[in-house]
PDB file of N, CA, C and O in Angstrom:
ATOM      1  N   UNK A   1     136.811 171.924 110.775  1.00  0.00           N
ATOM      2  CA  UNK A   1     135.988 172.342 111.894  1.00  0.00           C
ATOM      3  C   UNK A   1     134.737 171.679 112.046  1.00  0.00           C
ATOM      4  O   UNK A   1     133.979 171.462 111.100  1.00  0.00           O
ATOM      5  N   UNK A   2     134.482 171.312 113.387  1.00  0.00           N
ATOM      6  CA  UNK A   2     132.992 170.705 113.512  1.00  0.00           C
ATOM      7  C   UNK A   2     132.143 171.852 112.893  1.00  0.00           C
ATOM      8  O   UNK A   2     132.406 173.051 112.990  1.00  0.00           O
ATOM      9  N   UNK A   3     131.076 171.295 112.236  1.00  0.00           N
ATOM     10  CA  UNK A   3     129.952 171.819 111.640  1.00  0.00           C
ATOM     11  C   UNK A   3     129.171 172.590 112.475  1.00  0.00           C
ATOM     12  O   UNK A   3     128.776 173.695 112.104  1.00  0.00           O
ATOM     13  N   UNK A   4     128.852 172.059 113.751  1.00  0.00           N
ATOM     14  CA  UNK A   4     128.187 172.892 114.698  1.00  0.00           C
ATOM     15  C   UNK A   4     128.871 173.961 115.169  1.00  0.00           C
ATOM     16  O   UNK A   4     128.261 174.999 115.421  1.00  0.00           O
ATOM     17  N   UNK A   5     130.196 173.864 115.349  1.00  0.00           N
ATOM     18  CA  UNK A   5     130.782 174.896 116.062  1.00  0.00           C
ATOM     19  C   UNK A   5     130.847 176.284 114.978  1.00  0.00           C
ATOM     20  O   UNK A   5     130.744 177.460 115.326  1.00  0.00           O
ATOM     21  N   UNK A   6     131.025 175.825 113.743  1.00  0.00           N
ATOM     22  CA  UNK A   6     131.195 176.776 112.553  1.00  0.00           C
ATOM     23  C   UNK A   6     129.679 177.428 112.569  1.00  0.00           C
ATOM     24  O   UNK A   6     129.606 178.656 112.601  1.00  0.00           O
ATOM     25  N   UNK A   7     128.700 176.798 112.551  1.00  0.00           N
ATOM     26  CA  UNK A   7     127.353 177.303 112.589  1.00  0.00           C
ATOM     27  C   UNK A   7     127.035 178.562 113.740  1.00  0.00           C
ATOM     28  O   UNK A   7     126.499 179.654 113.552  1.00  0.00           O
ATOM     29  N   UNK A   8     127.536 178.011 114.880  1.00  0.00           N
ATOM     30  CA  UNK A   8     127.400 178.969 116.047  1.00  0.00           C
ATOM     31  C   UNK A   8     128.285 180.152 116.037  1.00  0.00           C
ATOM     32  O   UNK A   8     127.930 181.148 116.667  1.00  0.00           O
ATOM     33  N   UNK A   9     129.495 180.143 115.330  1.00  0.00           N
ATOM     34  CA  UNK A   9     130.500 181.146 115.147  1.00  0.00           C
ATOM     35  C   UNK A   9     129.681 182.099 114.150  1.00  0.00           C
ATOM     36  O   UNK A   9     129.491 183.268 114.487  1.00  0.00           O
ATOM     37  N   UNK A  10     129.208 181.631 112.964  1.00  0.00           N
ATOM     38  CA  UNK A  10     128.705 182.529 111.958  1.00  0.00           C
ATOM     39  C   UNK A  10     127.266 183.159 112.426  1.00  0.00           C
ATOM     40  O   UNK A  10     126.769 184.164 111.918  1.00  0.00           O
ATOM     41  N   UNK A  11     126.706 182.410 113.453  1.00  0.00           N
ATOM     42  CA  UNK A  11     125.359 183.070 113.848  1.00  0.00           C
ATOM     43  C   UNK A  11     125.910 184.057 115.109  1.00  0.00           C
ATOM     44  O   UNK A  11     125.318 185.129 115.237  1.00  0.00           O
ATOM     45  N   UNK A  12     126.716 183.832 115.792  1.00  0.00           N
ATOM     46  CA  UNK A  12     126.974 184.853 117.271  1.00  0.00           C
ATOM     47  C   UNK A  12     128.266 185.482 117.241  1.00  0.00           C
ATOM     48  O   UNK A  12     128.448 186.294 118.148  1.00  0.00           O
ATOM     49  N   UNK A  13     129.233 185.310 116.408  1.00  0.00           N
ATOM     50  CA  UNK A  13     130.596 185.965 116.676  1.00  0.00           C
ATOM     51  C   UNK A  13     130.505 187.275 115.808  1.00  0.00           C
ATOM     52  O   UNK A  13     131.484 188.021 115.854  1.00  0.00           O
ATOM     53  N   UNK A  14     129.535 187.602 115.096  1.00  0.00           N
ATOM     54  CA  UNK A  14     129.813 189.019 114.388  1.00  0.00           C
ATOM     55  C   UNK A  14     129.726 188.724 112.848  1.00  0.00           C
ATOM     56  O   UNK A  14     129.876 187.583 112.410  1.00  0.00           O
ATOM     57  N   UNK A  15     129.475 189.819 112.048  1.00  0.00           N
ATOM     58  CA  UNK A  15     129.267 189.653 110.517  1.00  0.00           C
ATOM     59  C   UNK A  15     130.484 189.061 110.190  1.00  0.00           C
ATOM     60  O   UNK A  15     131.488 189.082 110.902  1.00  0.00           O
ATOM     61  N   UNK A  16     130.336 188.334 108.691  1.00  0.00           N
ATOM     62  CA  UNK A  16     131.427 187.987 108.142  1.00  0.00           C
ATOM     63  C   UNK A  16     132.345 189.268 107.561  1.00  0.00           C
ATOM     64  O   UNK A  16     131.725 190.202 107.053  1.00  0.00           O
ATOM     65  N   UNK A  17     133.655 189.326 107.619  1.00  0.00           N
ATOM     66  CA  UNK A  17     134.420 190.592 107.238  1.00  0.00           C
ATOM     67  C   UNK A  17     135.010 190.196 105.883  1.00  0.00           C
ATOM     68  O   UNK A  17     135.345 189.055 105.565  1.00  0.00           O
ATOM     69  N   UNK A  18     135.093 191.346 105.096  1.00  0.00           N
ATOM     70  CA  UNK A  18     135.581 191.170 103.795  1.00  0.00           C
ATOM     71  C   UNK A  18     136.414 192.406 103.628  1.00  0.00           C
ATOM     72  O   UNK A  18     136.267 193.371 104.378  1.00  0.00           O
ATOM     73  N   UNK A  19     137.352 192.382 102.580  1.00  0.00           N
ATOM     74  CA  UNK A  19     138.158 193.324 102.203  1.00  0.00           C
ATOM     75  C   UNK A  19     137.641 194.680 101.668  1.00  0.00           C
ATOM     76  O   UNK A  19     136.677 194.669 100.903  1.00  0.00           O
ATOM     77  N   UNK A  20     138.175 195.750 101.995  1.00  0.00           N
ATOM     78  CA  UNK A  20     137.483 197.213 101.710  1.00  0.00           C
ATOM     79  C   UNK A  20     137.823 197.443  99.981  1.00  0.00           C
ATOM     80  O   UNK A  20     138.682 196.856  99.323  1.00  0.00           O
ATOM     81  N   UNK A  21     136.909 198.427  99.541  1.00  0.00           N
ATOM     82  CA  UNK A  21     137.169 198.699  98.191  1.00  0.00           C
ATOM     83  C   UNK A  21     138.592 199.352  98.136  1.00  0.00           C
ATOM     84  O   UNK A  21     139.300 198.967  97.206  1.00  0.00           O
ATOM     85  N   UNK A  22     139.040 200.149  98.869  1.00  0.00           N
ATOM     86  CA  UNK A  22     140.510 200.658  99.001  1.00  0.00           C
ATOM     87  C   UNK A  22     141.331 199.341  98.975  1.00  0.00           C
ATOM     88  O   UNK A  22     142.226 199.379  98.131  1.00  0.00           O
ATOM     89  N   UNK A  23     141.261 198.263  99.635  1.00  0.00           N
ATOM     90  CA  UNK A  23     142.144 197.151  99.748  1.00  0.00           C
ATOM     91  C   UNK A  23     142.222 196.464  98.565  1.00  0.00           C
ATOM     92  O   UNK A  23     143.280 195.944  98.211  1.00  0.00           O
ATOM     93  N   UNK A  24     141.000 196.391  97.775  1.00  0.00           N
ATOM     94  CA  UNK A  24     140.953 195.796  96.746  1.00  0.00           C
ATOM     95  C   UNK A  24     141.479 196.176  95.500  1.00  0.00           C
ATOM     96  O   UNK A  24     141.836 195.400  94.614  1.00  0.00           O
ATOM     97  N   UNK A  25     141.516 197.508  95.466  1.00  0.00           N
ATOM     98  CA  UNK A  25     141.892 198.564  94.215  1.00  0.00           C
ATOM     99  C   UNK A  25     141.428 198.021  93.039  1.00  0.00           C
ATOM    100  O   UNK A  25     142.190 197.967  92.075  1.00  0.00           O
ATOM    101  N   UNK A  26     139.988 197.498  92.941  1.00  0.00           N
ATOM    102  CA  UNK A  26     139.444 197.061  91.587  1.00  0.00           C
ATOM    103  C   UNK A  26     139.655 198.093  90.689  1.00  0.00           C
ATOM    104  O   UNK A  26     139.924 197.624  89.583  1.00  0.00           O
ATOM    105  N   UNK A  27     139.645 199.285  90.702  1.00  0.00           N
ATOM    106  CA  UNK A  27     139.737 200.273  89.636  1.00  0.00           C
ATOM    107  C   UNK A  27     141.031 200.281  88.839  1.00  0.00           C
ATOM    108  O   UNK A  27     141.077 200.683  87.676  1.00  0.00           O
ATOM    109  N   UNK A  28     142.291 199.729  89.647  1.00  0.00           N
ATOM    110  CA  UNK A  28     143.667 199.667  89.255  1.00  0.00           C
ATOM    111  C   UNK A  28     144.148 198.268  88.902  1.00  0.00           C
ATOM    112  O   UNK A  28     144.846 198.101  87.901  1.00  0.00           O
ATOM    113  N   UNK A  29     143.751 197.123  89.796  1.00  0.00           N
ATOM    114  CA  UNK A  29     144.028 195.818  89.524  1.00  0.00           C
ATOM    115  C   UNK A  29     143.435 195.082  88.517  1.00  0.00           C
ATOM    116  O   UNK A  29     142.215 195.249  88.489  1.00  0.00           O
ATOM    117  N   UNK A  30     143.877 194.311  87.664  1.00  0.00           N
ATOM    118  CA  UNK A  30     143.307 193.339  86.828  1.00  0.00           C
ATOM    119  C   UNK A  30     142.263 192.573  87.570  1.00  0.00           C
ATOM    120  O   UNK A  30     142.494 192.376  88.763  1.00  0.00           O
ATOM    121  N   UNK A  31     141.047 192.065  87.018  1.00  0.00           N
ATOM    122  CA  UNK A  31     139.999 191.502  87.668  1.00  0.00           C
ATOM    123  C   UNK A  31     139.817 190.234  86.798  1.00  0.00           C
ATOM    124  O   UNK A  31     139.847 190.388  85.577  1.00  0.00           O
ATOM    125  N   UNK A  32     139.643 189.080  87.275  1.00  0.00           N
ATOM    126  CA  UNK A  32     139.337 188.023  86.536  1.00  0.00           C
ATOM    127  C   UNK A  32     138.283 187.126  87.333  1.00  0.00           C
ATOM    128  O   UNK A  32     138.402 186.872  88.531  1.00  0.00           O
ATOM    129  N   UNK A  33     137.313 186.709  86.583  1.00  0.00           N
ATOM    130  CA  UNK A  33     136.111 186.105  86.971  1.00  0.00           C
ATOM    131  C   UNK A  33     136.356 184.561  86.609  1.00  0.00           C
ATOM    132  O   UNK A  33     137.018 184.199  85.636  1.00  0.00           O
ATOM    133  N   UNK A  34     135.720 183.686  87.543  1.00  0.00           N
ATOM    134  CA  UNK A  34     136.082 182.414  87.307  1.00  0.00           C
ATOM    135  C   UNK A  34     134.925 181.457  86.857  1.00  0.00           C
ATOM    136  O   UNK A  34     134.134 180.989  87.676  1.00  0.00           O
ATOM    137  N   UNK A  35     134.860 181.163  85.377  1.00  0.00           N
ATOM    138  CA  UNK A  35     133.695 180.567  84.829  1.00  0.00           C
ATOM    139  C   UNK A  35     133.477 178.991  85.731  1.00  0.00           C
ATOM    140  O   UNK A  35     132.356 178.555  85.996  1.00  0.00           O
ATOM    141  N   UNK A  36     134.503 178.428  86.038  1.00  0.00           N
ATOM    142  CA  UNK A  36     134.258 177.166  86.727  1.00  0.00           C
ATOM    143  C   UNK A  36     134.849 177.120  88.093  1.00  0.00           C
ATOM    144  O   UNK A  36     135.973 176.635  88.223  1.00  0.00           O
ATOM    145  N   UNK A  37     134.195 177.579  89.129  1.00  0.00           N
ATOM    146  CA  UNK A  37     134.578 177.710  90.466  1.00  0.00           C
ATOM    147  C   UNK A  37     135.426 176.530  90.881  1.00  0.00           C
ATOM    148  O   UNK A  37     135.163 175.365  90.584  1.00  0.00           O
ATOM    149  N   UNK A  38     136.526 176.950  91.632  1.00  0.00           N
ATOM    150  CA  UNK A  38     137.569 175.803  91.993  1.00  0.00           C
ATOM    151  C   UNK A  38     137.301 175.674  93.547  1.00  0.00           C
ATOM    152  O   UNK A  38     137.149 176.724  94.171  1.00  0.00           O
ATOM    153  N   UNK A  39     137.232 174.434  94.237  1.00  0.00           N
ATOM    154  CA  UNK A  39     137.099 174.294  95.616  1.00  0.00           C
ATOM    155  C   UNK A  39     138.554 174.599  96.262  1.00  0.00           C
ATOM    156  O   UNK A  39     139.622 174.179  95.815  1.00  0.00           O
ATOM    157  N   UNK A  40     138.375 175.434  97.430  1.00  0.00           N
ATOM    158  CA  UNK A  40     139.395 175.613  98.189  1.00  0.00           C
ATOM    159  C   UNK A  40     139.023 175.524  99.731  1.00  0.00           C
ATOM    160  O   UNK A  40     137.934 175.231 100.222  1.00  0.00           O
ATOM    161  N   UNK A  41     140.288 175.875 100.404  1.00  0.00           N
ATOM    162  CA  UNK A  41     140.034 176.158 102.018  1.00  0.00           C
ATOM    163  C   UNK A  41     140.539 177.398 102.246  1.00  0.00           C
ATOM    164  O   UNK A  41     141.635 177.735 101.799  1.00  0.00           O
ATOM    165  N   UNK A  42     139.650 178.314 103.084  1.00  0.00           N
ATOM    166  CA  UNK A  42     140.008 179.666 103.113  1.00  0.00           C
ATOM    167  C   UNK A  42     139.720 180.024 104.554  1.00  0.00           C
ATOM    168  O   UNK A  42     138.811 179.555 105.239  1.00  0.00           O
ATOM    169  N   UNK A  43     140.778 181.076 104.981  1.00  0.00           N
ATOM    170  CA  UNK A  43     140.480 181.527 106.206  1.00  0.00           C
ATOM    171  C   UNK A  43     139.583 182.999 106.321  1.00  0.00           C
ATOM    172  O   UNK A  43     139.955 183.998 105.704  1.00  0.00           O
ATOM    173  N   UNK A  44     138.676 182.997 106.964  1.00  0.00           N
ATOM    174  CA  UNK A  44     137.679 183.918 107.058  1.00  0.00           C
ATOM    175  C   UNK A  44     137.485 184.291 108.443  1.00  0.00           C
ATOM    176  O   UNK A  44     137.858 183.570 109.369  1.00  0.00           O
ATOM    177  N   UNK A  45     136.855 185.510 108.614  1.00  0.00           N
ATOM    178  CA  UNK A  45     136.515 186.085 109.940  1.00  0.00           C
ATOM    179  C   UNK A  45     135.187 186.502 110.152  1.00  0.00           C
ATOM    180  O   UNK A  45     134.698 187.400 109.466  1.00  0.00           O
ATOM    181  N   UNK A  46     134.503 185.872 111.128  1.00  0.00           N
ATOM    182  CA  UNK A  46     133.141 186.326 111.764  1.00  0.00           C
ATOM    183  C   UNK A  46     133.524 187.269 112.804  1.00  0.00           C
ATOM    184  O   UNK A  46     134.075 186.816 113.807  1.00  0.00           O
ATOM    185  N   UNK A  47     133.261 188.791 112.680  1.00  0.00           N
ATOM    186  CA  UNK A  47     133.618 189.471 113.931  1.00  0.00           C
ATOM    187  C   UNK A  47     135.266 189.051 114.007  1.00  0.00           C
ATOM    188  O   UNK A  47     135.943 188.926 112.986  1.00  0.00           O
ATOM    189  N   UNK A  48     135.674 188.900 115.051  1.00  0.00           N
ATOM    190  CA  UNK A  48     137.036 188.936 115.500  1.00  0.00           C
ATOM    191  C   UNK A  48     137.297 187.388 115.456  1.00  0.00           C
ATOM    192  O   UNK A  48     138.399 187.106 115.928  1.00  0.00           O
ATOM    193  N   UNK A  49     136.595 186.351 115.028  1.00  0.00           N
ATOM    194  CA  UNK A  49     136.906 184.922 115.280  1.00  0.00           C
ATOM    195  C   UNK A  49     137.278 184.561 113.902  1.00  0.00           C
ATOM    196  O   UNK A  49     136.516 184.743 112.952  1.00  0.00           O
ATOM    197  N   UNK A  50     138.639 183.966 113.782  1.00  0.00           N
ATOM    198  CA  UNK A  50     139.041 183.372 112.402  1.00  0.00           C
ATOM    199  C   UNK A  50     138.806 182.010 112.361  1.00  0.00           C
ATOM    200  O   UNK A  50     139.052 181.273 113.316  1.00  0.00           O
ATOM    201  N   UNK A  51     138.280 181.583 111.165  1.00  0.00           N
ATOM    202  CA  UNK A  51     137.941 180.029 111.117  1.00  0.00           C
ATOM    203  C   UNK A  51     138.312 179.717 109.646  1.00  0.00           C
ATOM    204  O   UNK A  51     138.346 180.639 108.830  1.00  0.00           O
ATOM    205  N   UNK A  52     138.578 178.508 109.305  1.00  0.00           N
ATOM    206  CA  UNK A  52     138.785 177.957 108.077  1.00  0.00           C
ATOM    207  C   UNK A  52     137.487 177.270 107.366  1.00  0.00           C
ATOM    208  O   UNK A  52     136.790 176.453 107.967  1.00  0.00           O
ATOM    209  N   UNK A  53     137.278 177.610 106.262  1.00  0.00           N
ATOM    210  CA  UNK A  53     135.838 176.951 105.628  1.00  0.00           C
ATOM    211  C   UNK A  53     136.243 176.222 104.145  1.00  0.00           C
ATOM    212  O   UNK A  53     137.208 176.471 103.422  1.00  0.00           O
ATOM    213  N   UNK A  54     135.321 175.385 103.988  1.00  0.00           N
ATOM    214  CA  UNK A  54     135.575 174.901 102.401  1.00  0.00           C
ATOM    215  C   UNK A  54     134.716 175.776 101.674  1.00  0.00           C
ATOM    216  O   UNK A  54     133.571 176.033 102.047  1.00  0.00           O
ATOM    217  N   UNK A  55     135.355 176.340 100.421  1.00  0.00           N
ATOM    218  CA  UNK A  55     134.896 177.434  99.750  1.00  0.00           C
ATOM    219  C   UNK A  55     135.020 177.183  98.185  1.00  0.00           C
ATOM    220  O   UNK A  55     135.483 176.124  97.760  1.00  0.00           O
ATOM    221  N   UNK A  56     134.566 178.251  97.305  1.00  0.00           N
ATOM    222  CA  UNK A  56     134.870 177.905  95.852  1.00  0.00           C
ATOM    223  C   UNK A  56     135.238 179.347  95.635  1.00  0.00           C
ATOM    224  O   UNK A  56     134.745 180.288  96.256  1.00  0.00           O
ATOM    225  N   UNK A  57     136.166 179.431  94.679  1.00  0.00           N
ATOM    226  CA  UNK A  57     136.722 180.898  94.298  1.00  0.00           C
ATOM    227  C   UNK A  57     135.859 181.145  93.099  1.00  0.00           C
ATOM    228  O   UNK A  57     135.593 180.351  92.197  1.00  0.00           O
ATOM    229  N   UNK A  58     135.448 182.451  93.258  1.00  0.00           N
ATOM    230  CA  UNK A  58     134.544 183.154  92.180  1.00  0.00           C
ATOM    231  C   UNK A  58     135.372 184.023  91.206  1.00  0.00           C
ATOM    232  O   UNK A  58     135.177 183.944  89.993  1.00  0.00           O
ATOM    233  N   UNK A  59     136.210 184.774  91.689  1.00  0.00           N
ATOM    234  CA  UNK A  59     137.201 185.492  91.129  1.00  0.00           C
ATOM    235  C   UNK A  59     138.229 186.040  91.736  1.00  0.00           C
ATOM    236  O   UNK A  59     138.332 185.795  92.937  1.00  0.00           O
ATOM    237  N   UNK A  60     139.166 186.837  91.153  1.00  0.00           N
ATOM    238  CA  UNK A  60     140.455 187.118  91.855  1.00  0.00           C
ATOM    239  C   UNK A  60     141.128 188.285  91.248  1.00  0.00           C
ATOM    240  O   UNK A  60     140.853 188.668  90.111  1.00  0.00           O
ATOM    241  N   UNK A  61     142.047 188.873  92.037  1.00  0.00           N
ATOM    242  CA  UNK A  61     142.757 189.855  91.467  1.00  0.00           C
ATOM    243  C   UNK A  61     144.171 189.293  91.672  1.00  0.00           C
ATOM    244  O   UNK A  61     144.374 188.110  91.943  1.00  0.00           O
ATOM    245  N   UNK A  62     145.148 190.229  91.525  1.00  0.00           N
ATOM    246  CA  UNK A  62     146.709 189.665  91.591  1.00  0.00           C
ATOM    247  C   UNK A  62     146.894 189.610  93.505  1.00  0.00           C
ATOM    248  O   UNK A  62     147.877 189.104  94.046  1.00  0.00           O
ATOM    249  N   UNK A  63     146.075 190.053  94.042  1.00  0.00           N
ATOM    250  CA  UNK A  63     146.301 189.951  95.804  1.00  0.00           C
ATOM    251  C   UNK A  63     145.094 189.526  96.437  1.00  0.00           C
ATOM    252  O   UNK A  63     145.229 189.114  97.589  1.00  0.00           O
ATOM    253  N   UNK A  64     143.792 189.530  95.886  1.00  0.00           N
ATOM    254  CA  UNK A  64     142.678 189.118  96.719  1.00  0.00           C
ATOM    255  C   UNK A  64     141.757 187.967  95.705  1.00  0.00           C
ATOM    256  O   UNK A  64     141.737 187.854  94.479  1.00  0.00           O
ATOM    257  N   UNK A  65     141.113 187.287  96.655  1.00  0.00           N
ATOM    258  CA  UNK A  65     140.389 186.110  96.014  1.00  0.00           C
ATOM    259  C   UNK A  65     138.817 186.430  96.601  1.00  0.00           C
ATOM    260  O   UNK A  65     138.579 186.730  97.771  1.00  0.00           O
ATOM    261  N   UNK A  66     137.878 186.306  95.597  1.00  0.00           N
ATOM    262  CA  UNK A  66     136.498 186.530  96.186  1.00  0.00           C
ATOM    263  C   UNK A  66     136.022 184.966  96.288  1.00  0.00           C
ATOM    264  O   UNK A  66     136.299 184.218  95.350  1.00  0.00           O
ATOM    265  N   UNK A  67     135.403 184.538  97.272  1.00  0.00           N
ATOM    266  CA  UNK A  67     135.075 183.213  97.531  1.00  0.00           C
ATOM    267  C   UNK A  67     133.737 183.133  97.960  1.00  0.00           C
ATOM    268  O   UNK A  67     133.224 184.187  98.332  1.00  0.00           O
ATOM    269  N   UNK A  68     132.920 181.882  97.990  1.00  0.00           N
ATOM    270  CA  UNK A  68     131.857 181.914  98.409  1.00  0.00           C
ATOM    271  C   UNK A  68     131.560 180.402  99.178  1.00  0.00           C
ATOM    272  O   UNK A  68     131.967 179.383  98.621  1.00  0.00           O
ATOM    273  N   UNK A  69     130.948 180.329 100.274  1.00  0.00           N
ATOM    274  CA  UNK A  69     130.622 179.083 100.868  1.00  0.00           C
ATOM    275  C   UNK A  69     129.371 179.030 101.672  1.00  0.00           C
ATOM    276  O   UNK A  69     128.690 180.043 101.832  1.00  0.00           O
ATOM    277  N   UNK A  70     129.034 177.830 102.202  1.00  0.00           N
ATOM    278  CA  UNK A  70     127.717 177.660 102.675  1.00  0.00           C
ATOM    279  C   UNK A  70     127.723 177.272 104.101  1.00  0.00           C
ATOM    280  O   UNK A  70     128.555 176.393 104.329  1.00  0.00           O
ATOM    281  N   UNK A  71     127.096 177.634 105.051  1.00  0.00           N
ATOM    282  CA  UNK A  71     127.053 177.241 106.351  1.00  0.00           C
ATOM    283  C   UNK A  71     125.547 177.063 106.862  1.00  0.00           C
ATOM    284  O   UNK A  71     124.825 178.059 106.815  1.00  0.00           O
ATOM    285  N   UNK A  72     125.025 175.859 107.349  1.00  0.00           N
ATOM    286  CA  UNK A  72     123.689 175.809 107.576  1.00  0.00           C
ATOM    287  C   UNK A  72     122.670 176.310 106.419  1.00  0.00           C
ATOM    288  O   UNK A  72     121.775 177.132 106.615  1.00  0.00           O
ATOM    289  N   UNK A  73     122.919 175.751 105.318  1.00  0.00           N
ATOM    290  CA  UNK A  73     122.259 176.351 104.010  1.00  0.00           C
ATOM    291  C   UNK A  73     122.349 177.792 103.780  1.00  0.00           C
ATOM    292  O   UNK A  73     121.675 178.253 102.859  1.00  0.00           O
ATOM    293  N   UNK A  74     122.981 178.464 104.383  1.00  0.00           N
ATOM    294  CA  UNK A  74     123.147 179.872 104.227  1.00  0.00           C
ATOM    295  C   UNK A  74     124.496 180.126 103.271  1.00  0.00           C
ATOM    296  O   UNK A  74     125.645 179.839 103.608  1.00  0.00           O
ATOM    297  N   UNK A  75     124.099 180.724 102.016  1.00  0.00           N
ATOM    298  CA  UNK A  75     125.413 181.172 101.358  1.00  0.00           C
ATOM    299  C   UNK A  75     126.142 182.474 101.635  1.00  0.00           C
ATOM    300  O   UNK A  75     125.487 183.515 101.680  1.00  0.00           O
ATOM    301  N   UNK A  76     127.401 182.483 101.815  1.00  0.00           N
ATOM    302  CA  UNK A  76     128.142 183.690 102.138  1.00  0.00           C
ATOM    303  C   UNK A  76     129.047 184.005 101.123  1.00  0.00           C
ATOM    304  O   UNK A  76     129.614 183.042 100.606  1.00  0.00           O
ATOM    305  N   UNK A  77     129.322 185.139 100.706  1.00  0.00           N
ATOM    306  CA  UNK A  77     130.545 185.616  99.793  1.00  0.00           C
ATOM    307  C   UNK A  77     131.352 186.710 100.438  1.00  0.00           C
ATOM    308  O   UNK A  77     130.808 187.551 101.154  1.00  0.00           O
ATOM    309  N   UNK A  78     132.680 186.708 100.186  1.00  0.00           N
ATOM    310  CA  UNK A  78     133.436 187.836 100.680  1.00  0.00           C
ATOM    311  C   UNK A  78     134.688 187.596  99.982  1.00  0.00           C
ATOM    312  O   UNK A  78     134.940 186.580  99.333  1.00  0.00           O
ATOM    313  N   UNK A  79     135.546 188.710 100.176  1.00  0.00           N
ATOM    314  CA  UNK A  79     136.773 188.821  99.529  1.00  0.00           C
ATOM    315  C   UNK A  79     138.019 188.546 100.546  1.00  0.00           C
ATOM    316  O   UNK A  79     137.993 189.020 101.682  1.00  0.00           O
ATOM    317  N   UNK A  80     138.948 187.874 100.150  1.00  0.00           N
ATOM    318  CA  UNK A  80     140.131 187.703 101.270  1.00  0.00           C
ATOM    319  C   UNK A  80     141.338 187.762 100.605  1.00  0.00           C
ATOM    320  O   UNK A  80     141.441 187.531  99.401  1.00  0.00           O
ATOM    321  N   UNK A  81     142.376 188.097 101.421  1.00  0.00           N
ATOM    322  CA  UNK A  81     143.728 188.183 100.846  1.00  0.00           C
ATOM    323  C   UNK A  81     144.111 186.744 100.012  1.00  0.00           C
ATOM    324  O   UNK A  81     143.630 185.686 100.416  1.00  0.00           O
ATOM    325  N   UNK A  82     144.833 186.770  99.052  1.00  0.00           N
ATOM    326  CA  UNK A  82     144.958 185.415  98.282  1.00  0.00           C
ATOM    327  C   UNK A  82     146.045 184.526  99.244  1.00  0.00           C
ATOM    328  O   UNK A  82     146.246 183.371  98.869  1.00  0.00           O
ATOM    329  N   UNK A  83     146.621 184.905 100.229  1.00  0.00           N
ATOM    330  CA  UNK A  83     147.301 184.229 101.022  1.00  0.00           C
ATOM    331  C   UNK A  83     146.611 183.441 102.040  1.00  0.00           C
ATOM    332  O   UNK A  83     147.215 182.596 102.701  1.00  0.00           O
ATOM    333  N   UNK A  84     145.034 183.750 102.231  1.00  0.00           N
ATOM    334  CA  UNK A  84     144.442 183.081 103.184  1.00  0.00           C
ATOM    335  C   UNK A  84     143.858 181.931 102.465  1.00  0.00           C
ATOM    336  O   UNK A  84     143.363 181.059 103.179  1.00  0.00           O
ATOM    337  N   UNK A  85     143.821 181.754 101.092  1.00  0.00           N
ATOM    338  CA  UNK A  85     143.281 180.585 100.439  1.00  0.00           C
ATOM    339  C   UNK A  85     144.352 179.564 100.044  1.00  0.00           C
ATOM    340  O   UNK A  85     145.484 179.800  99.623  1.00  0.00           O
ATOM    341  N   UNK A  86     143.731 178.310 100.279  1.00  0.00           N
ATOM    342  CA  UNK A  86     144.432 177.150  99.767  1.00  0.00           C
ATOM    343  C   UNK A  86     143.841 176.271  98.885  1.00  0.00           C
ATOM    344  O   UNK A  86     142.731 175.850  99.210  1.00  0.00           O
ATOM    345  N   UNK A  87     144.361 175.863  97.759  1.00  0.00           N
ATOM    346  CA  UNK A  87     143.755 174.847  97.006  1.00  0.00           C
ATOM    347  C   UNK A  87     143.373 173.686  97.604  1.00  0.00           C
ATOM    348  O   UNK A  87     143.997 173.385  98.621  1.00  0.00           O
ATOM    349  N   UNK A  88     142.458 172.912  97.215  1.00  0.00           N
ATOM    350  CA  UNK A  88     142.130 171.602  97.746  1.00  0.00           C
ATOM    351  C   UNK A  88     142.644 170.484  96.897  1.00  0.00           C
ATOM    352  O   UNK A  88     142.237 170.391  95.739  1.00  0.00           O
ATOM    353  N   UNK A  89     143.448 169.686  97.347  1.00  0.00           N
ATOM    354  CA  UNK A  89     143.865 168.498  96.448  1.00  0.00           C
ATOM    355  C   UNK A  89     142.845 167.491  96.040  1.00  0.00           C
ATOM    356  O   UNK A  89     142.062 167.020  96.865  1.00  0.00           O
ATOM    357  N   UNK A  90     142.838 167.109  94.624  1.00  0.00           N
ATOM    358  CA  UNK A  90     141.844 166.235  94.414  1.00  0.00           C
ATOM    359  C   UNK A  90     141.938 164.958  95.111  1.00  0.00           C
ATOM    360  O   UNK A  90     143.055 164.510  95.372  1.00  0.00           O
ATOM    361  N   UNK A  91     140.825 164.292  95.459  1.00  0.00           N
ATOM    362  CA  UNK A  91     141.020 162.811  96.236  1.00  0.00           C
ATOM    363  C   UNK A  91     141.469 161.767  94.999  1.00  0.00           C
ATOM    364  O   UNK A  91     140.908 161.653  93.909  1.00  0.00           O
ATOM    365  N   UNK A  92     142.529 161.110  95.441  1.00  0.00           N
ATOM    366  CA  UNK A  92     142.798 159.871  94.421  1.00  0.00           C
ATOM    367  C   UNK A  92     141.714 159.007  94.170  1.00  0.00           C
ATOM    368  O   UNK A  92     140.935 158.679  95.064  1.00  0.00           O
ATOM    369  N   UNK A  93     141.607 158.568  92.853  1.00  0.00           N
ATOM    370  CA  UNK A  93     140.317 157.491  92.464  1.00  0.00           C
ATOM    371  C   UNK A  93     140.863 156.142  92.926  1.00  0.00           C
ATOM    372  O   UNK A  93     142.032 155.764  92.850  1.00  0.00           O
ATOM    373  N   UNK A  94     139.873 155.521  93.390  1.00  0.00           N
ATOM    374  CA  UNK A  94     140.204 154.300  93.930  1.00  0.00           C
ATOM    375  C   UNK A  94     139.910 152.993  92.896  1.00  0.00           C
ATOM    376  O   UNK A  94     140.165 151.846  93.262  1.00  0.00           O
TER     377      UNK A  94
END
């Protein structure tokens, strides 16, 4: 997505949405921290607007993933369902 459009969405379309404590079930689900954050593409929502962003995985449970990403120099952190995240394939070396 065009960076300028993403900046406008993050600024105007509402707050970044995240899964709730009830949805995460952190008291019952195993939680894993990621010592080496991995690059991913993830679907997130600002208000009602869904967009894909380049992000890093910070931690996860069997059903959810904590990610962080930056838009216009501002860092965002959120929890999304694991199905909203896709690994980024490494670029082949030339």
